[in-house]
Phi, psi and omega in degrees: 000128177282162181295142176287151178270165179299328179303332184265356172310128179306324178298310184296316178301314177299319175300311183295318177302313175304313185286328176289326175295317181293322180307311182299321178297325186280334187303317180302318178290324180296321176299322180295327187266004188303324180297324183292326184279353179283330186292154178306124184222158172285166176303318177298319183291318179292325179295319178294318178296325182268359192295342179264000180259148164268140170232077193270162163295156175290163176305319184296315178294330172297318179291320177298320178300317180300312184298315181297321181290319178301316185292320188271340179047058182289143169283330177227119170261127171246130178247128174255111179095073181297322191054230181266004166102016181294311178300311180306324175295319177293322181290320181285335175299312184293318179301310178309311183286337169292333183079008181203146173114173177211162173244129176247122186236150183242142179203138176271327187283118180299322185289323180295321182295317177304315180290325185287329181293322177290324179297309178302322179289319182299321181283347178078028186237006180299334181285349179249005185242129173244124181258125174267110187272122178131195179282125190295329177294339173266303187301322184288340177292340181278353180260148176218181182094164184291149183232127179251355179209129181234135171240125176256109184215039178247210177296134188293327180288354178261352185302312184297309181297327182291312179300321175303320180290328184265350181304323178296340186260347181290128181275155173303136183089355175302138170262135171240118182253126184246116180275167181052043186290346182270000176295144184298327182277011176281347191309313185297322179290315185294326175298325178293303190287337180275356177260113185304332178303331180278002176089028181228145159244122194236142171216160190238147169210156188280139173246339176221176181296336184231016181221162185220167170241144173252118179253128183230135172258125179286104186268343169204153181248000000 
């Protein structure tokens, strides 16, 4: 019998089950509000409007993130857009099982940060997760050292400035995973990572019926 992974730890399973159940209940409400969320808003206004919603990766995508972090054994994982922490739990579980590394995650919404801190403690993973509170383009400037894995899962129009900010810290072979890659405002980011001249090898695959992830490997620094 092989050893169980941290994803199979009863505390982690319980937290993820609860959060995914709550997500299903929220999706109907989110569809109702879709029209309101289409109007032009500042980042702070959007964050406030979405503060009560989870926008999680699917369970399958979560397991993919876990596997990629296990395979790459990063010392630093950076997540842009923590939300309530479903992705961060998968990333942190892999870091824990690797026996090395940390997850640095960013979030603007105070209510989501408060909820996530409780969740990470409940899952027993709070010791490997650092939450940067505030605008990621500001908070990430205060971090240094090499980064081997990045998850982009926040506002799509910030993917490009966030990765540009992190690029000097990306090691050769670093993986950058961008969720919701089928969104219309992803074009500037995709133009960057899909051009090999920019130092990436990139591929795209479906994770939901109408959405995809872009996985890009940093091929030169």
